[in-house]
TORKOL-165168 format. One record per residue (C-alpha): residue number from 1; y, z negated, x negated. Coordinates in Angstrom, 2 decimals, padded with zeros to 5 digits. Layout:
<pts>
n:y:z:x
NUM:Y:Z:X
...
</pts>
This chain:
<pts>
n:y:z:x
1:-000.01:-055.73:029.87
2:002.28:-054.83:032.85
3:004.20:-058.09:032.24
4:005.85:-055.78:029.19
5:006.27:-052.89:031.60
6:009.42:-054.77:033.77
7:011.09:-051.93:036.03
8:010.76:-049.06:033.02
9:014.45:-048.60:034.05
10:015.68:-050.83:030.06
11:013.94:-047.47:028.37
12:016.58:-045.47:029.28
13:019.43:-044.68:026.83
14:023.00:-043.43:027.65
15:023.94:-041.38:030.02
16:022.74:-044.23:032.19
17:021.04:-042.66:035.80
18:019.71:-043.65:038.37
19:016.04:-044.80:037.58
20:013.87:-043.07:039.82
21:010.72:-045.18:040.05
22:008.84:-042.62:041.55
23:009.36:-040.03:038.41
24:007.09:-042.38:036.58
25:004.94:-042.60:039.34
26:004.81:-038.46:039.15
27:004.14:-038.58:035.08
28:000.94:-041.18:035.88
29:-000.31:-038.56:037.91
30:000.04:-035.88:035.99
31:-000.85:-037.64:032.58
32:-004.66:-038.45:034.40
33:-005.23:-034.81:035.63
34:-004.73:-033.68:032.41
35:-006.59:-036.33:030.94
36:-009.72:-036.25:033.55
37:-009.75:-032.60:033.27
38:-010.14:-033.06:029.48
39:-013.10:-035.30:029.90
40:-014.98:-032.33:031.62
41:-014.55:-034.60:035.36
42:-016.05:-031.69:037.37
43:-014.07:-033.22:040.52
44:-011.40:-032.51:038.45
45:-011.78:-029.18:037.41
46:-008.13:-028.23:037.80
47:-006.12:-030.84:036.46
48:-004.60:-028.71:033.84
49:-001.69:-028.60:036.27
50:-000.55:-032.06:035.50
51:000.89:-029.41:032.20
52:003.19:-027.50:034.89
53:003.79:-030.94:036.70
54:005.91:-032.41:033.53
55:007.43:-029.11:033.16
56:009.24:-029.30:036.34
57:009.54:-032.94:036.29
58:011.28:-032.22:032.20
59:014.20:-029.67:033.72
60:015.07:-031.68:036.25
61:015.93:-034.47:033.96
62:017.00:-032.58:030.59
63:019.46:-031.18:033.46
64:020.36:-033.90:034.94
65:020.78:-035.60:031.50
66:023.35:-032.68:030.39
67:024.79:-032.11:033.68
68:025.54:-035.78:034.07
69:027.49:-035.40:030.31
70:028.95:-032.88:030.92
71:030.62:-034.19:034.88
72:032.22:-036.89:032.44
73:033.18:-034.84:029.37
74:031.06:-036.67:026.52
75:028.51:-034.11:026.33
76:027.08:-033.95:022.50
77:024.63:-031.36:021.26
78:024.43:-034.41:018.28
79:023.72:-036.53:020.32
80:021.39:-034.57:022.91
81:019.74:-033.74:020.31
82:019.58:-037.23:018.86
83:018.00:-038.84:021.42
84:015.03:-036.22:021.37
85:014.57:-037.54:018.15
86:014.47:-040.51:019.14
87:012.21:-039.79:021.94
88:009.70:-037.61:020.97
89:009.50:-037.94:016.98
90:007.63:-041.62:016.30
91:004.87:-041.24:018.23
92:004.36:-037.64:017.53
93:004.52:-037.87:014.20
94:002.05:-041.12:014.11
95:-000.44:-039.51:015.97
96:-000.68:-036.98:013.37
97:-000.87:-038.92:010.21
98:-003.89:-040.37:012.43
99:-005.32:-037.25:012.94
100:-005.20:-036.36:009.69
101:-006.63:-039.20:008.45
102:-009.30:-038.91:010.35
103:-010.13:-035.25:010.04
104:-010.24:-035.81:005.94
105:-013.97:-037.62:006.78
106:-014.87:-035.44:009.69
107:-014.03:-031.51:008.81
108:-015.69:-029.06:007.16
109:-012.56:-027.48:004.52
110:-012.91:-024.14:006.99
111:-011.24:-026.70:009.58
112:-009.29:-028.74:007.47
113:-007.45:-025.79:005.67
114:-006.89:-024.77:009.59
115:-005.42:-027.92:010.46
116:-003.37:-027.26:007.74
117:-001.77:-024.57:008.97
118:-001.91:-026.12:012.49
119:000.68:-028.97:010.81
120:003.08:-026.52:009.84
121:003.00:-024.58:013.64
122:003.46:-028.52:015.47
123:005.94:-029.40:012.80
124:008.49:-026.73:013.43
125:007.71:-027.03:017.09
126:005.99:-023.24:017.29
127:002.49:-024.95:017.92
128:002.38:-022.51:021.75
129:003.24:-019.13:019.49
130:000.49:-020.17:016.89
131:-002.47:-020.40:018.93
132:-001.28:-017.66:020.90
133:-001.76:-015.38:017.77
134:-005.11:-017.39:017.42
135:-006.78:-016.62:019.68
136:-008.67:-014.08:020.34
137:-012.72:-013.32:020.28
138:-013.18:-015.00:016.74
139:-010.70:-018.09:017.24
140:-011.73:-021.28:016.51
141:-013.33:-023.51:019.20
142:-010.65:-024.66:021.63
143:-012.41:-028.07:022.38
144:-012.46:-029.00:019.01
145:-008.59:-028.40:017.58
146:-007.18:-032.35:017.49
147:-003.50:-031.21:017.60
148:-004.23:-028.07:020.47
149:-002.26:-030.00:022.55
150:000.31:-029.79:021.43
151:001.17:-026.19:022.79
152:003.02:-027.45:025.60
153:005.06:-029.87:023.61
154:006.38:-026.65:021.85
155:007.03:-024.93:025.43
156:009.25:-027.86:026.05
157:011.08:-028.33:022.63
158:011.70:-024.75:022.93
159:013.71:-025.64:026.03
160:015.29:-028.14:024.31
161:017.16:-025.85:021.66
162:018.60:-023.48:023.82
163:019.00:-024.95:027.58
164:021.66:-027.56:026.67
165:023.72:-024.81:024.82
166:023.21:-022.65:027.93
167:024.36:-025.05:030.13
168:027.40:-026.37:027.34
169:028.57:-022.38:027.65
170:028.10:-021.58:031.54
171:029.34:-024.83:032.83
172:032.08:-024.40:034.65
173:031.23:-020.65:035.64
174:031.50:-020.30:039.53
175:028.56:-022.46:041.02
176:027.24:-018.88:042.85
177:027.04:-017.38:040.15
178:024.98:-020.13:038.87
179:023.12:-020.50:041.82
180:022.25:-016.48:040.97
181:021.30:-016.89:037.62
182:019.08:-019.21:038.27
183:017.46:-017.52:040.83
184:017.08:-014.36:038.61
185:015.73:-016.29:035.86
186:012.77:-017.55:037.86
187:012.02:-015.08:039.25
188:011.56:-012.79:036.18
189:009.46:-015.42:034.24
190:007.21:-015.52:037.24
191:007.19:-012.22:037.72
192:006.50:-011.97:033.75
193:003.93:-014.87:034.01
194:002.29:-013.26:036.73
195:001.95:-009.74:034.67
196:000.36:-011.19:031.96
197:-002.15:-013.38:033.59
198:-003.58:-010.05:035.22
199:-002.78:-008.16:031.69
200:-002.57:-010.96:028.62
201:-003.60:-013.88:029.85
202:-003.31:-015.63:026.89
203:000.79:-014.74:026.52
204:001.06:-016.24:029.64
205:-000.37:-019.37:029.19
206:000.85:-020.44:025.82
207:004.19:-017.93:025.73
208:007.74:-019.41:026.79
209:008.85:-016.63:028.86
210:006.08:-017.31:030.80
211:006.40:-020.92:031.48
212:009.84:-021.15:031.94
213:010.42:-021.13:035.63
214:008.22:-023.90:036.29
215:011.23:-025.65:033.67
216:013.87:-023.72:036.05
217:012.82:-024.84:038.87
218:012.75:-028.66:037.83
219:016.25:-027.71:036.21
220:017.74:-026.25:039.50
221:017.24:-029.31:041.61
222:019.54:-030.77:038.70
223:022.94:-029.11:040.32
224:024.82:-030.06:043.03
225:024.25:-027.24:044.29
226:020.41:-028.32:045.26
227:019.00:-029.38:048.31
228:019.61:-032.76:049.58
229:017.20:-033.37:052.74
230:019.41:-035.31:055.10
231:016.82:-035.77:057.96
232:014.98:-038.82:057.69
233:011.55:-038.40:059.76
234:010.99:-035.28:057.92
235:010.98:-037.63:054.79
236:007.33:-038.82:055.29
237:005.66:-035.15:056.46
238:007.31:-033.60:053.66
239:006.70:-035.93:051.16
240:002.76:-035.67:052.10
241:002.90:-032.21:051.80
242:004.88:-032.33:047.89
243:001.72:-035.10:047.11
244:-000.74:-032.53:048.96
245:000.97:-029.13:047.13
246:000.61:-031.93:043.64
247:-002.81:-033.03:044.01
248:-004.84:-030.09:045.60
249:-005.07:-027.87:042.71
250:-006.71:-031.03:040.79
251:-009.92:-029.72:042.80
252:-009.07:-026.96:044.05
253:-008.71:-024.82:040.77
254:-010.83:-024.82:038.00
255:-010.90:-023.15:034.38
256:-011.80:-019.51:035.74
257:-008.49:-019.26:038.25
258:-005.87:-016.99:036.97
259:-003.15:-019.31:035.46
260:-000.16:-019.86:035.06
261:001.27:-017.50:037.62
262:001.45:-018.03:041.53
263:-001.73:-020.34:040.79
264:001.19:-022.48:040.03
265:003.66:-022.43:042.11
266:001.72:-025.36:044.72
267:001.64:-028.34:042.01
268:005.63:-026.34:040.96
269:006.96:-026.58:044.25
270:004.55:-029.71:045.60
271:006.94:-031.81:042.36
272:010.18:-030.13:043.45
273:009.79:-031.43:047.48
274:008.69:-035.10:046.38
275:011.53:-034.87:044.03
276:014.24:-034.04:046.55
277:012.31:-036.11:048.87
278:012.60:-039.58:046.64
279:016.27:-038.88:045.93
280:017.28:-040.47:049.23
281:014.50:-041.77:051.15
282:011.63:-044.05:050.14
283:008.77:-042.73:052.30
284:004.91:-044.19:051.91
285:004.05:-041.30:049.07
286:007.09:-042.88:047.35
287:005.66:-046.35:047.85
288:002.05:-044.95:045.98
289:004.20:-044.10:043.03
290:006.60:-046.58:042.90
291:003.34:-048.89:042.32
292:003.65:-051.10:039.22
293:000.42:-049.29:038.10
294:001.51:-045.73:038.50
295:004.91:-046.37:036.66
296:002.87:-048.58:034.20
297:000.59:-045.06:033.22
298:004.05:-043.08:033.90
299:005.68:-044.79:030.91
300:002.83:-044.95:029.02
301:002.21:-041.21:029.18
302:004.22:-039.46:026.20
303:001.50:-041.30:024.55
304:-001.35:-041.07:026.68
305:-001.06:-037.69:026.54
306:-000.60:-037.22:022.60
307:-003.58:-039.86:021.97
308:-006.07:-038.46:024.63
309:-007.05:-035.18:023.73
310:-007.87:-035.77:019.54
311:-009.94:-037.92:020.53
312:-011.46:-036.04:023.03
313:-011.50:-033.12:020.33
314:-012.15:-034.83:017.07
315:-015.36:-036.64:018.63
316:-016.77:-033.64:019.86
317:-016.48:-032.59:016.75
318:-018.57:-035.45:014.92
319:-021.50:-035.47:017.51
320:-021.40:-031.38:017.89
321:-021.73:-031.64:022.36
322:-019.42:-032.78:025.14
323:-019.08:-036.09:025.89
324:-021.43:-038.08:028.06
325:-019.83:-039.65:031.45
326:-020.07:-043.01:029.67
327:-018.78:-041.50:026.40
328:-015.79:-040.35:028.22
329:-014.83:-043.00:029.90
330:-015.23:-044.72:026.25
331:-012.94:-041.91:025.33
332:-010.22:-043.12:028.05
333:-010.33:-046.85:027.50
334:-009.58:-046.14:023.86
335:-006.74:-043.57:024.81
336:-005.22:-045.74:027.27
337:-005.34:-048.64:024.50
338:-004.15:-046.64:021.96
339:-000.96:-045.66:024.02
340:-000.10:-049.14:025.08
341:000.32:-049.70:021.43
342:002.15:-046.62:020.42
343:004.76:-047.37:023.47
344:004.88:-050.78:022.91
345:005.41:-050.96:018.36
346:006.28:-046.65:018.01
347:008.27:-044.99:021.15
348:010.80:-048.15:022.53
349:011.25:-049.26:019.12
350:012.53:-046.15:018.19
351:013.91:-044.96:021.21
352:016.86:-048.36:021.40
353:017.03:-047.79:016.78
354:021.20:-047.57:017.04
355:020.86:-045.97:013.38
356:023.80:-043.33:013.14
357:021.46:-041.34:010.74
358:018.00:-041.23:012.57
359:018.86:-037.18:013.50
360:019.04:-036.64:009.71
361:016.24:-038.58:008.50
362:014.24:-036.35:011.49
363:014.09:-033.48:009.02
364:011.99:-035.67:006.24
365:008.89:-036.13:008.34
366:009.09:-032.22:009.23
367:009.05:-031.33:005.62
368:006.62:-033.87:004.77
369:003.87:-032.69:007.11
370:005.10:-028.74:006.63
371:004.58:-029.34:003.05
372:000.89:-031.60:003.57
373:000.64:-028.74:005.80
374:001.14:-026.34:002.98
375:-000.85:-027.77:000.54
376:-003.74:-028.46:002.76
377:-004.45:-025.18:004.43
378:-005.26:-023.53:000.39
379:-009.45:-024.52:000.24
380:-008.89:-024.67:-003.14
381:-007.12:-027.91:-003.03
382:-008.86:-029.99:-000.92
383:-011.99:-029.13:-002.57
384:-012.30:-032.29:-003.94
385:-012.76:-034.32:-000.57
386:-016.31:-032.28:-000.63
387:-020.15:-032.61:-001.33
388:-019.83:-028.90:-003.54
389:-022.91:-027.45:-002.03
390:-021.07:-028.54:001.60
391:-017.87:-026.41:000.40
392:-019.97:-023.42:-001.08
393:-021.86:-023.15:001.68
394:-019.00:-022.93:004.35
395:-017.15:-020.58:002.64
396:-020.09:-018.31:002.28
397:-020.78:-018.54:006.13
398:-016.66:-017.74:007.15
399:-016.91:-014.71:005.17
400:-015.85:-011.57:007.02
401:-018.83:-008.58:006.88
402:-016.67:-006.02:004.39
403:-016.86:-003.62:006.64
404:-014.90:-005.55:009.90
405:-011.11:-005.36:008.50
406:-010.69:-001.19:009.31
407:-014.43:-000.25:011.33
408:-014.76:-003.11:013.21
409:-011.67:-002.81:016.49
410:-010.68:000.31:014.68
411:-007.04:001.57:015.06
412:-006.99:004.59:018.02
413:-009.25:003.46:019.37
414:-011.99:006.24:017.55
415:-014.70:005.93:014.51
416:-012.28:005.65:011.41
417:-012.54:008.14:008.37
418:-015.43:008.33:006.17
419:-013.78:006.63:003.06
420:-013.44:003.67:005.21
421:-016.12:003.20:007.32
422:-019.45:004.87:005.68
423:-021.25:003.38:002.92
424:-025.02:003.61:001.41
425:-025.74:006.45:-000.65
426:-026.26:009.57:-000.47
427:-024.64:012.78:-000.14
428:-023.84:013.05:003.24
429:-023.73:010.63:006.19
430:-026.42:010.82:008.59
431:-026.35:007.80:010.60
432:-023.66:005.42:012.56
433:-024.06:001.76:013.44
434:-022.35:001.88:017.05
435:-021.92:-001.73:019.47
436:-020.13:-004.72:019.73
437:-019.47:-007.79:017.59
438:-023.20:-007.85:017.21
439:-023.22:-004.50:015.46
440:-020.70:-005.77:013.35
441:-022.77:-008.38:011.75
442:-025.86:-006.06:010.84
443:-023.67:-004.09:008.98
444:-024.30:-006.05:005.66
445:-028.21:-005.86:006.76
446:-027.69:-001.79:007.45
447:-025.72:-001.44:004.30
448:-028.38:-003.09:001.99
449:-031.23:-000.97:003.47
450:-029.58:002.26:003.12
451:-028.77:001.49:-000.12
452:-032.34:001.04:-001.14
453:-033.77:003.52:001.05
454:-030.88:006.44:000.13
455:-028.66:007.48:003.02
456:-025.22:006.78:004.36
457:-024.33:005.81:007.83
458:-020.81:004.89:009.26
459:-019.90:002.16:011.80
460:-018.03:001.46:014.32
461:-017.62:-001.24:016.99
462:-015.67:-003.37:019.02
463:-015.48:-007.46:020.49
464:-017.49:-007.23:023.96
465:-017.67:-003.46:024.02
466:-021.13:-002.55:025.07
467:-021.58:000.98:022.91
468:-023.17:002.50:026.83
469:-021.55:005.09:028.86
470:-020.40:004.69:032.88
471:-019.68:001.31:032.68
472:-017.03:-000.49:032.46
473:-016.57:-004.17:031.92
474:-014.24:-005.52:034.21
475:-013.26:-008.59:033.39
476:-011.94:-007.22:030.59
477:-007.48:-006.63:030.93
478:-006.66:-003.30:031.84
479:-005.84:-002.44:028.55
480:-008.74:-003.88:026.42
481:-010.29:-002.55:029.54
482:-009.48:001.43:028.02
483:-009.85:000.37:024.67
484:-013.49:000.01:025.75
485:-014.05:003.19:027.47
486:-011.63:005.25:024.67
487:-014.08:004.30:022.02
488:-017.12:005.22:023.86
489:-015.95:008.42:024.62
490:-014.71:009.25:021.14
491:-017.70:007.84:019.07
492:-019.28:010.63:021.88
493:-017.15:012.67:021.08
494:-017.52:012.33:016.52
495:-021.20:011.87:017.30
496:-021.54:015.45:018.99
497:-019.18:016.81:016.73
498:-022.22:016.10:013.45
499:-024.93:017.24:014.19
500:-025.30:015.74:010.34
501:-025.62:012.79:012.31
502:-029.13:012.84:012.96
503:-029.53:008.35:013.73
504:-027.58:006.40:016.20
505:-028.26:001.98:015.81
506:-026.81:000.67:018.99
507:-026.66:-002.60:018.89
508:-024.99:-005.39:020.87
509:-024.91:-008.45:022.47
510:-027.23:-007.16:025.16
511:-028.08:-010.56:027.32
512:-024.86:-011.87:027.32
513:-023.58:-008.43:028.70
514:-026.97:-008.18:031.13
515:-027.06:-011.32:032.28
516:-023.00:-011.86:033.02
517:-023.23:-015.97:031.18
518:-022.58:-017.33:027.70
519:-025.20:-020.14:026.20
520:-025.28:-023.70:025.39
521:-021.37:-025.06:024.79
522:-020.50:-022.11:023.98
523:-017.08:-020.68:025.02
524:-015.04:-017.43:025.70
525:-014.79:-015.00:028.56
526:-017.98:-014.26:030.66
527:-018.33:-010.00:030.80
528:-018.70:-008.35:034.02
529:-019.89:-005.30:034.16
530:-019.29:-002.49:036.40
531:-020.45:001.26:037.71
532:-016.93:003.38:036.89
533:-017.15:005.49:040.34
534:-018.83:002.61:041.82
535:-017.77:-000.88:041.61
536:-020.19:-003.56:043.29
537:-019.87:-007.43:043.94
538:-019.82:-009.10:040.16
539:-023.35:-010.80:040.25
540:-025.90:-010.78:037.76
541:-028.47:-008.68:039.75
542:-025.44:-005.96:039.78
543:-024.86:-006.34:036.15
544:-028.83:-005.61:035.46
545:-027.88:-002.91:037.72
546:-024.84:-001.75:035.24
547:-026.82:-003.25:032.37
548:-029.98:-000.82:032.41
549:-028.73:002.73:034.37
550:-025.56:002.81:031.64
551:-027.61:002.26:029.01
552:-030.01:004.78:030.80
553:-027.36:007.58:030.85
554:-026.15:006.37:026.88
555:-029.98:007.04:026.12
556:-029.93:010.31:027.72
557:-026.63:011.71:026.18
558:-027.66:011.24:023.03
559:-030.54:013.35:023.27
560:-029.35:015.84:024.65
561:-027.58:016.00:021.81
562:-030.24:015.30:019.56
563:-029.74:012.26:018.27
564:-032.81:009.59:017.20
565:-031.47:006.33:018.77
566:-032.68:002.82:016.66
567:-032.00:000.17:020.02
568:-031.86:-003.02:017.44
569:-032.99:-006.13:019.55
570:-030.84:-009.58:019.89
571:-030.58:-012.55:017.18
572:-030.99:-015.55:019.50
573:-028.02:-017.24:020.57
574:-028.21:-021.13:019.79
575:-025.40:-022.20:022.15
576:-023.36:-024.04:019.29
577:-021.85:-023.58:016.02
578:-024.99:-024.12:013.25
579:-023.92:-023.48:010.75
580:-021.82:-025.99:011.02
581:-024.37:-028.49:012.76
582:-026.41:-028.44:009.36
583:-023.21:-029.24:006.97
584:-022.02:-031.78:009.35
585:-025.51:-033.36:009.01
586:-025.01:-032.80:005.50
587:-021.82:-034.08:005.36
588:-021.94:-037.33:007.41
589:-025.69:-038.07:005.17
590:-027.87:-037.09:008.90
591:-029.69:-034.55:006.50
592:-033.14:-036.10:008.52
593:-031.75:-034.78:011.81
594:-031.55:-031.41:011.14
595:-034.00:-029.92:013.29
596:-031.41:-031.11:016.13
597:-029.34:-027.69:015.15
598:-032.27:-025.55:016.06
599:-033.25:-024.37:019.03
600:-036.40:-023.73:020.83
601:-038.56:-020.58:021.00
602:-039.10:-020.79:024.59
603:-035.18:-020.82:025.61
604:-034.41:-017.97:023.22
605:-037.60:-015.63:024.77
606:-036.50:-016.95:028.50
607:-032.64:-016.06:027.64
608:-033.82:-013.05:026.67
609:-036.76:-011.85:029.03
610:-034.38:-008.82:031.23
611:-033.03:-007.77:028.50
612:-036.29:-007.57:026.05
613:-038.55:-006.24:028.49
614:-035.32:-003.13:029.54
615:-035.77:-002.27:025.94
616:-039.12:-001.87:026.00
617:-039.06:-000.09:028.97
618:-036.43:002.53:027.29
619:-038.08:002.61:024.39
620:-041.06:003.86:025.75
621:-039.61:005.88:028.64
622:-037.76:008.09:025.79
623:-039.89:009.47:023.00
624:-036.51:009.89:020.96
625:-035.76:005.67:020.80
626:-037.02:003.22:018.98
627:-036.91:-000.48:019.86
628:-036.76:-003.10:016.55
629:-037.08:-006.95:017.34
630:-035.57:-009.08:014.80
631:-036.01:-012.33:016.84
632:-039.70:-012.92:015.28
633:-037.93:-012.90:011.77
634:-035.63:-015.23:012.75
635:-037.51:-017.81:014.63
636:-041.07:-019.68:014.38
637:-043.85:-019.96:016.86
638:-041.77:-022.88:018.81
639:-038.47:-022.81:016.61
640:-035.10:-020.91:016.04
641:-033.85:-022.71:012.56
642:-030.15:-022.26:011.94
643:-031.47:-022.08:007.94
644:-034.43:-020.45:006.56
645:-034.81:-020.22:002.84
646:-031.44:-022.24:002.60
647:-029.36:-019.49:004.23
648:-027.50:-020.30:006.77
649:-028.12:-017.21:009.12
650:-025.23:-018.23:011.63
651:-021.81:-018.48:011.73
652:-021.18:-019.17:014.83
653:-023.46:-019.78:018.61
654:-024.99:-016.43:018.09
655:-023.74:-014.05:015.34
656:-024.92:-013.96:011.63
657:-023.35:-014.50:008.66
658:-022.86:-012.62:005.92
659:-026.05:-014.15:004.02
660:-028.12:-014.38:007.01
661:-027.70:-010.73:007.70
662:-028.93:-009.67:004.18
663:-031.41:-011.85:004.05
664:-033.14:-010.03:007.82
665:-032.75:-006.90:005.85
666:-035.15:-008.20:003.05
667:-037.62:-008.43:006.09
668:-036.53:-005.11:008.00
669:-036.51:-003.25:005.00
670:-039.65:-001.28:005.79
671:-039.90:-001.87:009.85
672:-036.11:-000.49:010.29
673:-036.47:003.67:011.12
674:-034.45:005.76:008.62
675:-032.72:009.35:008.72
676:-034.73:011.91:007.49
</pts>
């Protein structure tokens, strides 16, 4: 394959700039770091910074091309976009077509419909905004979304939309003014990114304003006022310093690192140093970057970036687990092979195309993909692809509890009016269901019991918020932390103001809060709690203490109000999306393997050991407190199944489905204490 590469210089289109093989070498480092990170190689825990390396390179190269055209007075917006279309569209839309084709055989209905929505966002260059809007507590598992990686392409495409026009409009401005504007813009973007990292991490990760400083760093280097290295003696040490800035984050950073913000500066500045040094000097680092294999991977980098992630995502979706090391290596080899074929037979031919109508015809794949995405996003349109049992069961496990819309994550961080959030049967509201998302998943269960037993309850819950006093969740953003505290205060005030509310049902995902850990393959924020008045070190022992102290204080507070408290035990955590697991076994024709969708009872008991002891201790310590355990109903002596009596019990790794919650009501109706 190397003989097909040449120097790589022949791939450029007018205007012809001096070919920089070291840039292709940097592309190789960027894409391989991302691939190794996505392969879950622990030694490349910060490989995601390869995307930031790409942003700096893109800012430099695009600005260099535009400024060169402007200087020669031949700049054309139309020609610029033609080049971008030739560079990006062919491989992108071929890879989209392949993803859709495979997904029709692999994805469950709801996931295929979600892919349809994603297709629209990807084809109109707003995938980053799409994933930003979709990120959240109940967002789909990111490691199974085959177009997730297109968020970074959207950031670059948004840059391509406004940057050429901005450069054209300001080209003849004084250099000092342009320099000042670049500095102000870059620093403003960096400051915003750092602020969002600390307050709204998903905003910082996905949105263009928080990433534009990386593109600005690259763009700065393309201007005439950019620094040049005239001292040859400094070239080698500086190039190794730049290489350290690029490579060390691959091994030092991890998923828990607040990013981008200031944490992105080492790789961005390291890339900038290498670009500066490489303009005028050949050092040992440049010789590494200009190695034939580095250039080879660099030339494949766009196709490799496109193809590797769908292979990982669809493979994990099919297997319902992460890849083993050997499977990951095999996936990388397949990615390289597809990338070479894509580069040679898709990218290169279109890039050399002389068709004057290419820009006009580029609208066709956009319209077709948008139309396909719109059609796919309606589940009834794709019903014909599925067994009726799979289609109906998949629809059922995605149903939301009726009370979720207005009573879960309530407006104003306060219990909503009884008109919206009180259900059951009776003249007055006598009880409250309060907690986090696990209280929400118990609401169909309690609704059925309330209707049969003849009482009303009001429901209030919020994602990730324990129903406790005296503690705050410090891994939350300041805004979410304040919302949790405010909801607790408002709920207690509501209870105190309504003496007719005699019974409080407390429910939560007690274990993850107490253990400061998720379970199995689950993704998401890890709860870290601290005493409001005395924050301590972030460790499991401290979480245990804060959990016990805050729940004890809550029970004391409710006792002083004269409330009876029912602690509802936690459902098993399966560590994978069990409903999908069962349906995929059915869809793939592997029903004999259903047991693999279950979890051993001993794992559940071990996971819940501390919490169960605490809940039992508190129910014994306080006369007004009773504990209702649910594991015995959801599990047998040895197994906790995903399905019972043909009911898929769970909607994800740990939340009951609506059908599962109603199923549980029939088992608890005589056991669950009710208001007198």
